[in-house]
VOBA-1610 file (N, C-alpha, C; in pm, whole numbers, padded with zeros to 5 digits, always signed):
BEGIN
Met+09139+24991+03104Met+09126+24887+03001Met+09222+24915+02887Leu+09298+24818+02844Leu+09381+24829+02725Leu+09295+24793+02605Ile+09244+24895+02536Ile+09140+24875+02435Ile+09184+24779+02325Phe+09295+24811+02258Phe+09334+24731+02143Phe+09377+24591+02184Glu+09439+24579+02302Glu+09475+24447+02352Glu+09350+24365+02380Ser+09247+24428+02436Ser+09122+24357+02464Ser+09057+24312+02335Gln+09058+24398+02231Gln+08999+24361+02103Gln+09075+24244+02040Arg+09209+24248+02045Arg+09291+24142+01986Arg+09269+24009+02060Asp+09263+24016+02192Asp+09242+23895+02270Asp+09105+23835+02241Ala+09002+23919+02231Ala+08866+23869+02207Ala+08857+23801+02071Arg+08919+23861+01967Arg+08916+23800+01834Arg+08991+23666+01835Gly+09107+23664+01901Gly+09182+23539+01908Gly+09106+23429+01979Gln+09039+23464+02090Gln+08959+23365+02162Gln+08845+23314+02075Thr+08783+23403+01999Thr+08671+23362+01914Thr+08716+23264+01807Arg+08832+23290+01745Arg+08883+23197+01643Arg+08910+23060+01703Arg+08970+23058+01821Arg+08997+22930+01885Arg+08869+22856+01920Leu+08768+22930+01964Leu+08642+22866+02001Leu+08568+22813+01878Leu+08580+22883+01765Leu+08516+22834+01643Leu+08583+22706+01594Trp+08716+22699+01608Trp+08784+22574+01574Trp+08739+22463+01667Leu+08717+22498+01792Leu+08669+22398+01888Leu+08528+22352+01853Phe+08447+22444+01801Phe+08313+22406+01757Phe+08321+22308+01641Ala+08411+22335+01546Ala+08429+22243+01433Ala+08476+22106+01483Leu+08564+22106+01584Leu+08609+21980+01642Leu+08493+21907+01709Thr+08401+21983+01770Thr+08283+21922+01831Thr+08197+21851+01728Val+08181+21913+01611Val+08104+21849+01504Val+08173+21721+01459Leu+08307+21726+01448Leu+08381+21606+01409Leu+08363+21495+01512Leu+08372+21530+01640Leu+08351+21431+01745Leu+08208+21378+01744Leu+08114+21465+01708Leu+07975+21419+01698Leu+07961+21313+01590Val+08029+21333+01477Val+08025+21233+01369Val+08079+21100+01419Val+08190+21105+01494Val+08249+20982+01548Val+08152+20917+01648Thr+08091+21001+01734Thr+07998+20949+01834Thr+07877+20883+01770Val+07824+20945+01666Val+07708+20889+01597Val+07745+20754+01536Asn+07861+20747+01472Asn+07902+20620+01412Asn+07918+20511+01518Leu+07980+20546+01632Leu+07996+20446+01738Leu+07861+20407+01797Ala+07773+20505+01817Ala+07642+20475+01874Ala+07562+20384+01781Leu+07564+20414+01651Leu+07490+20331+01556Leu+07556+20194+01540Leu+07687+20189+01556Leu+07755+20059+01551Leu+07709+19971+01667Val+07702+20032+01787Val+07653+19956+01902Val+07508+19917+01884Gly+07428+20013+01837Gly+07286+19982+01815Gly+07266+19873+01712Trp+07345+19879+01604Trp+07333+19775+01501Trp+07375+19639+01556Gly+07479+19638+01638Gly+07524+19511+01694Gly+07421+19451+01787Leu+07351+19537+01864Leu+07252+19486+01958Leu+07125+19439+01887Thr+07092+19502+01776Thr+06971+19463+01704Thr+06996+19353+01602Trp+07124+19324+01573Trp+07154+19222+01472Trp+07095+19087+01509Ala+07100+19052+01637Ala+07051+18920+01681Ala+06902+18903+01652Phe+06827+19016+01647Phe+06684+19006+01617Phe+06661+18969+01471Trp+06756+19008+01383Trp+06736+18987+01241Trp+06804+18860+01192Lys+06930+18844+01223Lys+07008+18731+01173Lys+07096+18677+01284Pro+07044+18587+01364Pro+07129+18528+01470Pro+07250+18460+01408Gly+07363+18477+01475Gly+07486+18415+01424Gly+07594+18519+01400Gly+07662+18508+01285Gly+07772+18598+01255Gly+07729+18743+01240Phe+07822+18833+01270Phe+07794+18977+01266Phe+07860+19039+01143Ser+07786+19125+01074Ser+07842+19199+00960Ser+07770+19332+00948Leu+07836+19427+00883Leu+07780+19561+00864Leu+07735+19579+00720Pro+07632+19662+00697Pro+07593+19692+00560Pro+07705+19765+00487Arg+07701+19760+00357Arg+07802+19831+00278Arg+07789+19981+00302Tyr+07902+20049+00306Tyr+07909+20195+00325Tyr+07839+20239+00454Phe+07847+20157+00557Phe+07780+20188+00684Phe+07832+20320+00741Phe+07962+20333+00756Phe+08019+20454+00816Phe+08007+20575+00723Glu+08020+20552+00592Glu+08009+20663+00498Glu+07869+20724+00500Val+07767+20638+00501Val+07628+20687+00502Val+07599+20759+00634Asn+07644+20702+00747Asn+07621+20766+00876Asn+07687+20905+00882Thr+07810+20913+00833Thr+07881+21041+00834Thr+07811+21142+00745Gly+07772+21098+00625Gly+07704+21190+00533Gly+07572+21239+00587Met+07493+21150+00648Met+07364+21190+00703Met+07381+21285+00822Thr+07482+21260+00904Thr+07507+21349+01018Thr+07542+21489+00971Leu+07634+21498+00875Leu+07671+21628+00821Leu+07554+21694+00750Leu+07472+21613+00684Leu+07355+21668+00616Leu+07260+21732+00716Phe+07238+21667+00829Phe+07150+21724+00931Phe+07209+21851+00991Val+07338+21848+01023Val+07401+21965+01085Val+07405+22083+00988Leu+07460+22060+00867Leu+07472+22169+00770Leu+07336+22208+00713Gly+07248+22109+00693Gly+07114+22141+00646Gly+07036+22220+00749Gly+07051+22182+00877Gly+06987+22259+00983Gly+07038+22401+00989Trp+07170+22417+00969Trp+07227+22551+00964Trp+07163+22633+00853Trp+07151+22574+00735Trp+07097+22649+00620Trp+06951+22686+00642Val+06871+22592+00692Val+06728+22618+00713Val+06708+22728+00816Glu+06776+22718+00930Glu+06756+22815+01036Glu+06814+22951+00999Ala+06930+22953+00934Ala+06989+23079+00892Ala+06900+23148+00788Ser+06839+23071+00699Ser+06748+23129+00600Ser+06625+23189+00667Arg+06574+23121+00768Arg+06458+23172+00838Arg+06489+23303+00910Leu+06606+23309+00975Leu+06643+23428+01048Leu+06671+23546+00956Ser+06722+23516+00837Ser+06758+23625+00744Ser+06642+23672+00660Gln+06531+23600+00663Gln+06417+23636+00578Gln+06361+23772+00620Gly+06359+23864+00530Gly+06304+23997+00559Gly+06404+24095+00617Gly+06526+24051+00649Gly+06627+24142+00699Gly+06608+24179+00845Gly+06690+24274+00890Gly+06693+24313+01030Gly+06564+24376+01079Val+06501+24459+00997Val+06378+24527+01039Val+06267+24426+01066Ala+06252+24327+00977Ala+06147+24226+00996Ala+06170+24146+01123Leu+06295+24109+01151Leu+06325+24034+01271Leu+06299+24119+01395Ala+06337+24246+01392Ala+06313+24334+01506Ala+06163+24350+01533Arg+06084+24357+01427Arg+05938+24366+01446Arg+05883+24239+01508Gln+05936+24124+01467Gln+05892+23998+01528Gln+05918+23998+01678Ile+06028+24058+01720Ile+06063+24062+01861Ile+05975+24161+01937Gly+05917+24258+01867Gly+05827+24353+01932Gly+05868+24497+01919Ala+05967+24527+01833Ala+06014+24665+01817Ala+05929+24738+01713Arg+05929+24868+01722Arg+05862+24953+01625Arg+05958+25064+01582Glu+05922+25135+01473Glu+06004+25245+01425Glu+05997+25363+01521Leu+06099+25449+01512Leu+06102+25569+01596Leu+05985+25663+01564Gln+05943+25737+01664Gln+05844+25843+01647Gln+05903+25971+01705Pro+06006+26027+01639Pro+06079+26141+01696Pro+05995+26266+01713Ser+05893+26283+01631Ser+05810+26403+01644Ser+05721+26399+01767Gly+05700+26281+01824Gly+05609+26270+01937Gly+05677+26253+02070Asn+05811+26236+02073Asn+05879+26213+02199Asn+06024+26259+02188Ile+06067+26341+02282Ile+06201+26398+02277Ile+06308+26292+02301Asp+06276+26190+02381Asp+06373+26083+02407Asp+06402+26005+02279Glu+06301+25979+02201Glu+06322+25907+02075Glu+06398+25993+01975Gln+06371+26124+01977Gln+06446+26215+01890Gln+06594+26215+01929Arg+06621+26217+02059Arg+06759+26213+02106Arg+06826+26082+02065Phe+06756+25972+02077Phe+06810+25842+02039Phe+06844+25838+01891Gly+06755+25889+01806Gly+06782+25892+01662Gly+06905+25975+01629Asn+06921+26088+01697Asn+07040+26172+01675Asn+07167+26099+01716Ile+07161+26029+01830Ile+07279+25959+01880Ile+07319+25845+01785Val+07223+25775+01729Val+07254+25669+01633Val+07334+25724+01516His+07292+25840+01465His+07364+25901+01353His+07503+25950+01397Glu+07512+26008+01515Glu+07641+26056+01565Glu+07741+25942+01580Met+07698+25832+01642Met+07789+25721+01666Met+07823+25647+01537Ala+07731+25647+01440Ala+07761+25586+01311Ala+07873+25664+01242Ile+07870+25797+01254Ile+07977+25879+01197Ile+08108+25852+01270Ala+08102+25844+01403Ala+08223+25821+01482Ala+08286+25685+01452Ser+08204+25586+01418Ser+08254+25452+01391Ser+08279+25427+01242Gly+08248+25527+01158Gly+08268+25512+01014Gly+08174+25413+00950Met+08050+25406+01000Met+07952+25310+00949Met+07832+25383+00888Lys+07757+25307+00808Lys+07629+25356+00760Lys+07529+25351+00876Pro+07453+25459+00899Pro+07359+25458+01013Pro+07256+25347+00998Pro+07241+25263+01099Pro+07138+25158+01094Pro+07000+25217+01121Ala+06897+25139+01095Ala+06762+25181+01132Ala+06751+25181+01284Ala+06685+25283+01338Ala+06666+25295+01483Ala+06523+25257+01518Met+06507+25167+01616Met+06376+25121+01657Met+06367+25117+01809Val+06245+25103+01861Val+06222+25109+02005Val+06136+24992+02048Leu+06174+24930+02160Leu+06091+24828+02226Leu+06012+24901+02334Ala+05898+24953+02294Ala+05824+25048+02378Ala+05757+24984+02498Arg+05747+24852+02502Arg+05676+24787+02613Arg+05770+24726+02717Asp+05898+24755+02707Asp+05995+24698+02800Asp+06054+24810+02886Ala+06027+24806+03016Ala+06075+24908+03108Ala+06217+24883+03157Ser+06275+24767+03128Ser+06412+24739+03170Ser+06509+24805+03072Ile+06634+24819+03115Ile+06738+24876+03028Ile+06798+24763+02946Asn+06781+24771+02815Asn+06835+24669+02726Asn+06838+24722+02584Ala+06900+24647+02496Ala+06910+24686+02355Ala+06949+24563+02275Leu+06937+24574+02144Leu+06978+24464+02057Leu+07013+24517+01920Ala+07091+24438+01848Ala+07126+24469+01710Ala+07090+24349+01624Thr+07029+24374+01509Thr+06994+24267+01416Thr+07042+24305+01277Gly+07037+24210+01187Gly+07077+24235+01050Gly+07203+24158+01013Trp+07210+24117+00887Trp+07324+24039+00840Trp+07443+24128+00805Asp+07417+24254+00770Asp+07525+24347+00737Asp+07475+24488+00762Glu+07558+24587+00728Glu+07522+24726+00753Glu+07403+24772+00671Ala+07380+24708+00557Ala+07273+24753+00468Ala+07134+24736+00529Asp+07112+24629+00606Asp+06979+24607+00665Asp+06985+24600+00817Ala+07088+24665+00874Ala+07108+24658+01020Ala+07005+24742+01095Val+06978+24698+01218Val+06884+24767+01306Val+06945+24773+01446Val+06931+24889+01511Val+06963+24901+01654Val+06834+24940+01724Ala+06792+24859+01819Ala+06669+24884+01893Ala+06701+24893+02042Val+06640+24988+02110Val+06657+25003+02254Val+06521+24997+02322Thr+06522+24967+02449Thr+06397+24957+02525Thr+06353+25094+02577Arg+06230+25100+02616Arg+06178+25223+02678Arg+06257+25256+02804Gly+06293+25152+02882Gly+06369+25175+03003Gly+06504+25240+02976Ala+06570+25201+02866Ala+06698+25262+02831Ala+06682+25410+02801Leu+06579+25446+02728Leu+06557+25587+02694Leu+06521+25670+02817Glu+06453+25610+02911Glu+06407+25684+03027Glu+06513+25696+03137His+06603+25597+03150His+06693+25593+03264His+06837+25631+03231Leu+06875+25638+03104Leu+07014+25661+03068Leu+07038+25807+03031Thr+07157+25857+03067Thr+07198+25989+03025Thr+07238+25985+02878Arg+07267+26101+02821Arg+07306+26105+02681Arg+07438+26030+02659Glu+07534+26048+02751Glu+07662+25978+02739Glu+07643+25828+02748Glu+07559+25782+02840Glu+07535+25639+02855Glu+07464+25582+02733Leu+07371+25657+02677Leu+07302+25611+02557Leu+07399+25603+02440Gln+07497+25694+02435Gln+07601+25684+02333Gln+07681+25554+02349Gly+07715+25520+02473Gly+07787+25395+02497Gly+07706+25274+02459Leu+07576+25278+02486Leu+07487+25167+02450Leu+07480+25149+02299Val+07462+25258+02227Val+07455+25251+02080Val+07589+25207+02022Ala+07700+25258+02078Ala+07832+25217+02029Ala+07854+25068+02047His+07808+25014+02157His+07819+24870+02181His+07746+24791+02073Glu+07624+24832+02041Glu+07546+24761+01940Glu+07604+24779+01800Leu+07657+24899+01771Leu+07719+24921+01641Leu+07842+24832+01624Ser+07913+24806+01732Ser+08028+24717+01725Ser+07986+24576+01683His+07873+24529+01736His+07824+24397+01697His+07797+24390+01547Ile+07746+24499+01490Ile+07717+24501+01347Ile+07846+24507+01267Arg+07936+24597+01307Arg+08061+24615+01232Arg+08148+24491+01235Glu+08155+24424+01349Glu+08240+24306+01363Glu+08175+24179+01309Gly+08051+24189+01259Gly+07983+24071+01205Gly+07935+23975+01311Asp+07913+24025+01435Asp+07873+23937+01544Asp+07735+23876+01522Thr+07642+23956+01470Thr+07507+23904+01448Thr+07509+23791+01346Arg+07585+23810+01238Arg+07597+23705+01137Arg+07662+23580+01196Leu+07766+23601+01276Leu+07836+23489+01339Leu+07742+23410+01429Asn+07667+23481+01512Asn+07578+23413+01605Asn+07463+23343+01535Met+07413+23402+01426Met+07308+23336+01349Met+07358+23203+01293Arg+07482+23202+01247Arg+07537+23078+01194Arg+07553+22974+01305Leu+07597+23018+01422Leu+07609+22926+01533Leu+07474+22871+01576Val+07372+22957+01573Val+07237+22912+01605Val+07194+22804+01507Gly+07225+22824+01378Gly+07190+22725+01278Gly+07260+22592+01301Met+07388+22597+01340Met+07460+22474+01367Met+07398+22398+01485Val+07366+22471+01591Val+07303+22407+01706Val+07167+22350+01668Phe+07095+22421+01582Phe+06965+22371+01535Phe+06983+22240+01460Gly+07092+22229+01381Gly+07119+22104+01311Gly+07145+21989+01407Leu+07219+22017+01515Leu+07243+21914+01616Leu+07112+21872+01682Glu+07023+21966+01702Glu+06894+21935+01763Glu+06810+21849+01668Met+06822+21872+01537Met+06748+21790+01440Met+06792+21644+01449Leu+06921+21622+01474Leu+06970+21485+01489Leu+06904+21417+01609Tyr+06891+21493+01717Tyr+06822+21441+01835Tyr+06675+21409+01803Arg+06612+21497+01728Arg+06470+21476+01695Arg+06451+21352+01608Leu+06546+21326+01518Leu+06537+21205+01436Leu+06539+21082+01526Gly+06632+21080+01622Gly+06637+20969+01715Gly+06510+20957+01797His+06453+21070+01834His+06329+21069+01913His+06215+21009+01833Glu+06208+21042+01703Glu+06102+20987+01618Glu+06115+20836+01606Leu+06238+20787+01592Leu+06258+20643+01580Leu+06227+20571+01711Phe+06250+20640+01823Phe+06230+20578+01954Phe+06084+20577+01996Glu+06004+20667+01940Glu+05864+20677+01980Glu+05786+20550+01945Pro+05693+20507+02030Pro+05610+20389+01997Pro+05510+20420+01886Asp+05461+20313+01821Asp+05363+20333+01715Asp+05224+20353+01773Glu+05122+20352+01685Glu+04984+20378+01732Glu+04932+20271+01826His+04995+20153+01825His+04955+20045+01915His+05044+20040+02041Asp+05119+20149+02063Asp+05207+20161+02179Asp+05315+20052+02180Arg+05361+20017+02060Arg+05469+19919+02048Arg+05590+19986+01985Arg+05708+19948+02030Arg+05831+20003+01974Arg+05892+19901+01879Met+05938+19951+01766Met+06002+19866+01668Met+06147+19840+01711Val+06212+19749+01638Val+06352+19717+01667Val+06440+19841+01645Leu+06398+19931+01552Leu+06475+20051+01524Leu+06475+20149+01642Ala+06390+20123+01743Ala+06386+20212+01859Ala+06521+20218+01930Leu+06595+20108+01929Leu+06726+20108+01993Leu+06823+20197+01918Leu+06816+20193+01785Leu+06899+20285+01706Leu+06859+20430+01732Gly+06728+20452+01747Gly+06680+20587+01778Gly+06732+20637+01911Leu+06736+20549+02010Leu+06788+20586+02141Leu+06935+20624+02132Cys+07011+20549+02053Cys+07153+20581+02034Cys+07169+20719+01969Leu+07084+20748+01870Leu+07090+20878+01805Leu+07051+20990+01902Met+06953+20964+01988Met+06912+21065+02085Met+07027+21100+02179Val+07097+20997+02226Val+07209+21021+02317Val+07318+21102+02248Ala+07355+21062+02126Ala+07459+21134+02052Ala+07415+21276+02020Gly+07289+21293+01975Gly+07237+21425+01943Gly+07229+21516+02064Trp+07191+21460+02180Trp+07182+21541+02301Trp+07319+21590+02345Leu+07418+21503+02340Leu+07553+21544+02376Leu+07605+21652+02281Gly+07575+21637+02153Gly+07615+21739+02057Gly+07546+21872+02081Trp+07417+21864+02117Trp+07340+21986+02145Trp+07398+22060+02264Val+07431+21987+02370Val+07488+22049+02490Val+07622+22115+02457Ala+07709+22042+02386Ala+07839+22096+02351Ala+07824+22217+02259Gly+07730+22212+02166Gly+07708+22324+02075Gly+07663+22449+02147His+07568+22434+02240His+07521+22551+02317His+07631+22607+02404Ala+07712+22522+02462Ala+07821+22570+02548Ala+07922+22650+02465Leu+07957+22600+02347Leu+08052+22671+02263Leu+07991+22799+02207Gln+07862+22795+02173Gln+07794+22915+02125Gln+07799+23024+02232Ala+07774+22986+02356Ala+07777+23082+02465Ala+07918+23138+02483Ala+08019+23051+02473Ala+08156+23098+02492Ala+08197+23197+02383Val+08160+23169+02258Val+08191+23261+02149Val+08122+23395+02173Ser+07994+23393+02209Ser+07919+23516+02229Ser+07976+23597+02344Arg+08020+23531+02450Arg+08078+23604+02563Arg+08201+23683+02521Gln+08285+23623+02438Gln+08403+23695+02392Gln+08364+23815+02307Arg+08260+23802+02226Arg+08217+23915+02143Arg+08158+24027+02228Glu+08098+23994+02341Glu+08048+24099+02431Glu+08163+24181+02487Tyr+08271+24116+02525Tyr+08388+24189+02573Tyr+08443+24282+02463Leu+08447+24231+02341Leu+08496+24312+02229Leu+08406+24433+02205Ala+08274+24414+02211Ala+08182+24524+02190Ala+08193+24628+02301Asp+08213+24584+02424Asp+08234+24679+02534Asp+08361+24761+02510Ala+08466+24694+02462Ala+08592+24765+02435Ala+08573+24867+02324Arg+08499+24830+02221Arg+08470+24923+02112Arg+08392+25044+02163Ala+08297+25021+02251Ala+08215+25130+02304Ala+08303+25231+02379Val+08399+25181+02455Val+08492+25270+02526Val+08578+25347+02425Gln+08622+25278+02321Gln+08708+25341+02220Gln+08633+25452+02146Trp+08512+25426+02103Trp+08438+25524+02022Trp+08383+25640+02104Thr+08350+25616+02230Thr+08297+25725+02313Thr+08407+25793+02395Arg+08526+25730+02401Arg+08638+25781+02480Arg+08600+25799+02627Ser+08518+25709+02676Ser+08473+25718+02814Ser+08438+25580+02866Arg+08494+25543+02983Arg+08454+25419+03047Arg+08314+25429+03106Asp+08276+25550+03146Asp+08149+25569+03215Asp+08029+25562+03120Ala+08054+25563+02989Ala+07942+25553+02894Ala+07879+25415+02902Ile+07947+25313+02851Ile+07892+25177+02858Ile+07899+25125+03002Gly+08000+25170+03078Gly+08010+25127+03217Gly+07891+25171+03300Gly+07845+25295+03278Gly+07728+25344+03350Gly+07603+25266+03316Val+07590+25226+03189Val+07474+25146+03147Val+07470+25014+03224Leu+07582+24944+03226Leu+07587+24814+03294Leu+07564+24828+03444Arg+07616+24933+03503Arg+07600+24952+03647Arg+07455+24985+03682Lys+07385+25055+03595Lys+07243+25082+03619Lys+07159+24955+03601Ile+07199+24870+03508Ile+07129+24742+03492Ile+07150+24656+03616Met+07269+24663+03676Met+07293+24592+03801Met+07193+24635+03907Thr+07165+24765+03914Thr+07067+24815+04010Thr+06929+24760+03981Gln+06889+24761+03854Gln+06757+24708+03818Gln+06745+24561+03856Gln+06848+24483+03830Gln+06841+24340+03861Gln+06834+24316+04011Arg+06908+24394+04088Arg+06905+24378+04233Arg+06771+24421+04291Glu+06705+24516+04226Glu+06574+24560+04273Glu+06462+24470+04223Gly+06497+24372+04140Gly+06398+24278+04088Gly+06308+24338+03983Ala+06360+24432+03905Ala+06280+24494+03800Ala+06236+24389+03698Glu+06114+24402+03652Glu+06059+24305+03557Glu+06128+24316+03422Arg+06167+24200+03367Arg+06229+24196+03236Arg+06146+24109+03144Arg+06118+24159+03026Arg+06045+24079+02929Arg+06138+23972+02874Arg+06088+23849+02872Arg+06170+23738+02824Arg+06166+23732+02672Ile+06275+23684+02616Ile+06287+23672+02472Ile+06336+23531+02441Gly+06295+23477+02327Gly+06333+23342+02290Gly+06484+23324+02283Ser+06529+23202+02309Ser+06673+23174+02312Ser+06739+23195+02176Met+06660+23193+02068Met+06717+23211+01935Met+06785+23346+01919Val+06740+23449+01990Val+06796+23583+01973Val+06853+23639+02103Gln+06878+23552+02202Gln+06937+23598+02328Gln+07072+23666+02305His+07151+23615+02211His+07284+23667+02188His+07283+23808+02133Met+07169+23853+02078Met+07161+23988+02021Met+07139+24095+02126Leu+07099+24056+02247Leu+07068+24152+02352Leu+07194+24206+02418Leu+07182+24327+02474Leu+07291+24380+02555Leu+07310+24296+02679Val+07199+24255+02742Val+07201+24171+02861Val+07097+24061+02842Gly+07135+23936+02865Gly+07043+23825+02849Gly+06924+23835+02943Ser+06810+23784+02898Ser+06688+23793+02977Ser+06647+23660+03039Glu+06722+23553+03010Glu+06689+23424+03067Glu+06747+23414+03209Ser+06683+23334+03292Ser+06727+23318+03430Ser+06727+23171+03468Gly+06788+23139+03581Gly+06795+23001+03627Gly+06936+22947+03615Lys+06963+22839+03690Lys+07097+22781+03694Lys+07138+22723+03560Val+07047+22648+03498Val+07079+22586+03368Val+07102+22693+03263Ala+07017+22799+03264Ala+07034+22907+03169Ala+07170+22974+03187Gly+07219+22982+03312Gly+07349+23042+03338Gly+07462+22967+03273Trp+07449+22833+03264Trp+07555+22754+03200Trp+07569+22790+03052Phe+07458+22821+02987Phe+07460+22851+02845Phe+07435+22999+02818Asp+07457+23085+02917Asp+07435+23228+02900Asp+07532+23282+02796Ser+07481+23356+02699Ser+07563+23412+02593Ser+07635+23539+02635His+07619+23583+02759His+07682+23705+02808His+07763+23676+02934Pro+07877+23744+02951Pro+07944+23738+03081Pro+07855+23805+03186Thr+07884+23784+03312Thr+07807+23851+03415Thr+07835+24001+03411Leu+07743+24079+03464Leu+07761+24224+03466Leu+07886+24262+03545Glu+07908+24191+03656Glu+08026+24221+03738Glu+08155+24196+03660Gln+08160+24090+03580Gln+08279+24061+03501Gln+08301+24169+03395Arg+08195+24212+03331Arg+08208+24313+03227Arg+08250+24448+03286Val+08192+24485+03400Val+08229+24611+03463Val+08375+24608+03508Arg+08418+24495+03564Arg+08558+24483+03606Arg+08651+24494+03486Arg+08615+24435+03373Arg+08698+24443+03253Arg+08707+24588+03203Ile+08600+24664+03215Ile+08598+24802+03167Ile+08680+24894+03257Tyr+08660+24884+03388Tyr+08723+24977+03482Tyr+08856+24924+03538Gly+08881+24797+03523Gly+09000+24740+03582Gly+08986+24705+03729Arg+08868+24722+03783Arg+08840+24691+03923Arg+08689+24679+03940Ala+08648+24624+04053Ala+08505+24614+04080Ala+08447+24752+04105Met+08325+24775+04057Met+08256+24902+04074Met+08115+24875+04126Pro+08063+24965+04210Pro+07928+24945+04264Pro+07822+24976+04160Ala+07700+24929+04186Ala+07587+24962+04101Ala+07556+25110+04111Met+07498+25167+04006Met+07461+25309+04004Met+07312+25324+04028Pro+07271+25423+04105Pro+07127+25444+04128Pro+07059+25492+04000Leu+06935+25455+03986Leu+06856+25501+03873Leu+06803+25640+03900Pro+06778+25719+03796Pro+06719+25852+03818Pro+06580+25840+03875Lys+06534+25946+03939Lys+06401+25946+03997Lys+06296+25928+03889Glu+06182+25866+03929Glu+06074+25842+03834Glu+06024+25974+03777Arg+05987+25971+03652Arg+05932+26089+03589Arg+05790+26115+03636Asp+05746+26236+03607Asp+05611+26276+03646Asp+05510+26183+03582Gln+05439+26109+03665Gln+05345+26011+03614Gln+05228+26076+03541Gly+05206+26205+03567Gly+05095+26272+03500Gly+05131+26326+03364Ala+05259+26328+03332Ala+05302+26381+03204Ala+05261+26288+03093Pro+05228+26343+02975Pro+05192+26257+02861Pro+05312+26176+02816Ser+05287+26056+02775Ser+05395+25967+02733Ser+05364+25903+02600Ala+05451+25930+02503Ala+05435+25866+02372Ala+05453+25716+02383Phe+05533+25673+02483Phe+05555+25530+02502Phe+05427+25462+02543Arg+05351+25524+02638Arg+05227+25461+02682Arg+05129+25450+02568Thr+05122+25556+02487Thr+05031+25553+02373Thr+05068+25444+02276Ala+05201+25436+02243Ala+05247+25334+02149Ala+05225+25195+02202Ala+05251+25178+02332Ala+05234+25045+02390Ala+05088+25004+02389Thr+04998+25101+02414Thr+04856+25070+02415Thr+04807+25039+02275Asp+04852+25123+02177Asp+04808+25101+02039Asp+04859+24969+01984Asp+04976+24923+02035Asp+05040+24804+01981Asp+05017+24682+02069Ala+04916+24693+02159Ala+04896+24586+02257Ala+04867+24453+02193Gly+04807+24454+02074Gly+04775+24328+02010Gly+04884+24276+01921Gly+05000+24348+01916Gly+05107+24309+01827Gly+05189+24195+01884Pro+05296+24160+01815Pro+05379+24047+01857Pro+05455+24081+01984Gly+05480+23982+02068Gly+05556+24001+02190Gly+05701+23965+02170Trp+05775+23954+02279Trp+05916+23923+02272Trp+05943+23783+02226Thr+05861+23689+02272Thr+05887+23549+02239Thr+05849+23521+02095Met+05944+23473+02016Met+05919+23446+01875Met+05851+23313+01859Ser+05758+23306+01767Ser+05687+23181+01740Ser+05747+23113+01619
//
């Protein structure tokens, strides 16, 4: 892998995709105006048969309201995600603070976070654990280094070597340093704004308490169509931006650990887990982009997947296809486990899916 070339290409692709996202919003404004123009023309005959005319400032008001929904939706959703900082969001997802005195794996993880923060020239983020997830995964949250969090699953601590865990942490630190979490939160807010436009159309299209639809239902249908197309385009662009950032984070992990087998070994072991059908806890789509590997499945989810496939990422790291790596043998089931205790004590806590 040509590290710096990969980083430069990923940043360039992201800038182009963000411009494309802005173009999508512009096209959405045009689509909304055309849709409402058609809707107004079709409903005009119900109000004033005869000559056709538009209200004053028809296009200006439509454009302003569309931008208000998109930008307002961005602000509302971004504010919700940022409330309480990275630690609060990680707790909502189901993470807890480290317990290094009770488990050697957690102590090792805490040490590695500090080591990789020094190697990357960053302030060490808070280290947390998703103790109820046996799959190999991780996530980074926080708007900046001051409230950043790196959380890993129980499966990552149990199945990864020290070198692989270093690669995993380096990958997540790259997301924080490059501002990926902030970028993705903003994109989530933009998509949320597009969804609000669809919801407005849905409200206008819905029948009243007597199961009758008003004349405005046709305008609502036009808004639903425009909003749905914008939502689809927004999710597709969001996924494309996130995929490029995953490549950049993988490149950073190789650079900071000076080893392809660090992050490469992590991905190859996840390939083994997926082929064996290992259970993965699902997480809401709002924070899918923060994960090392997405947890959603299905054909439609694949179209909007915020991550490249594992095979693509491994090929980018090694320069060729590589086989999956076997997982280490299961640990002694009779041995005491701080994870089991924590998972049992926290059984009534929040799960992965955010409400």
